N, C-alpha and C positions, 0 to 999 in steps of 0.2 A: 293752292289755287294760283293760276296764272292770271295776270291782269294785262290787258292791252288797251291802249288809248289810240283811237283812230282819229286823225285830224285831216281836214280837207285843206290843202294848200300849204305851201311853205311859209314860214315866217320870214319877214325881211328885217327883223330886229335881232342883232347879235346879242343884245342884253336879255331879251326874252328867251332866246335860244339857250343862253348860258344858265338862266334860272331853271328852265325846264330840265336841262341836262344835270344840274346840281341835285335837284329834287328826285330825278329819276334814279340817280346813283344811290341816293339815300333809301328810296323805296325798295330797290333791289336787295337791300339787306334783309328784307322781310319776306319778299316773294319775287317770283320772276315777273318783271314789269317791262313791257316793250311799247314803243310808240311807232305807229305806222302812219306815214305821211302820204296822203293820196295827192296826185297831181291836180292842180287847178284845171277846171274845164276851160278849154281854149275858145277864143272868139266869142266871148259872152256879150260884147258890146251891143249887138243887135239881137240877142237871144232873149226870149221870154224867161222870166224867173222860174216858171213852172218847168221849162225844158232844162234849165240849169240844175234845178233840184232833182229832176229825173236822172240826168247823167251822173250827178254826184251820188245819187242813191244806188244806181247800178254798180258803181265802183265800191261803195260801202258794202253792199250785199255780197259781192264777190269775196270779201275778206272774212266772211262768217262761216262757221260750221254749225251743224244742226243743234248741238248741245250748248252752244254759247248763250250766256245770259247777257242780253243786249240792253244797255242803258244809254239813252240819248241825253246829252246836255242840252236842255231846252228851257226857254224862258217860262213855259207853262207847266214845268215839272214840279215835283215835290221839293220843298226847301227844308234843310236840316241845319241845326247848330253843328258845330264840330263834334261835340260829344254824341249827338244823335247820328251823325254820319258814320262815326266810328262803330256804333252799335249796328247800324245798317250793314256796314262792311263785314262785321263779324257774323251776322246772320247769313250773309251770302257764303262766307267761308264754311260755316257749320252746316249749311244746307247741301253741301256736296257739289257746288258749282265748280267745274274744272277750269273754265275760262270765263272771266268777267270781261266783257268788251264795252268800253265807254266811247262814245263818239261825239266829237265837236264838229258840227257841220259847217257848211259854207254860209255866206251872208244871208241867204233866204230860208235857212232851216232845212228841213228834210222832206223827201218825197213821201207820198202816201204809202208806198211799198215799205219804206224804212220804218215809218210809224207803225204799220201793221205788224212788222217783224219784231219790234221792240218789246221788251218785258217791262220797261219802266222809263220814266223821264225824271231827270233831276235838274233843278235850277240852282245855280250858285247864288243868285240874288235877283231881286226885282229890277235892279238896274241892268242896263245893257252894257256889255263889255265887247271889245273887239274879239273876234275869234282867235286872234293871236295871243292877247293877254290872258284869255281864259285858260290857255294851256298851262301857263305858269301858276295861276291861281289853283287850278285843278290839281296839278302835281304837288303843290305845297299842301293842299288839304288832304290828299291821299297820304302823304308822309305824316302829317299831323295825326290822322286817324290811326296809323300804325303805332305812333308813339303813345297815343292814348291807350290803345289796346294792350301795350306792353308796359304800361305804368312808367314811362320814361319822362324826364323833366323838361319836355319841350312845350307842352300846352299848360297854360295856367288858368285855373278856373276859380 
């Protein structure tokens, strides 16, 4: 299974970028993992949030193929422990999903079209995180899930 993380906008933190890169390399030991960064929507100062979500949504949908399993990182999504998330990931792998696509949206969430196309929503916490730091948290949890599935001594329970 291939896993792709789509993120809206570049991070301006070299530290966050370094963490994401480190965990990305680790995840690539287990599966093909790629990160696609979509450009920020321009001239948003006087733009309605709904219009910004629509433009971001169009860019997200262009990245998808028909058979992709699309998961949105969304505050209203399902929450898992690390062990439960590892089991969730294993179920996706065993179900024959060829490409698992996870998306971290912009500051206002997702357009209705993206929600309609999604297969699932996952929340990393009831707390709100910046969309930049979520990248590092997500990458670490993905790596943790693979170490759990492979009985490696990274996760302690």
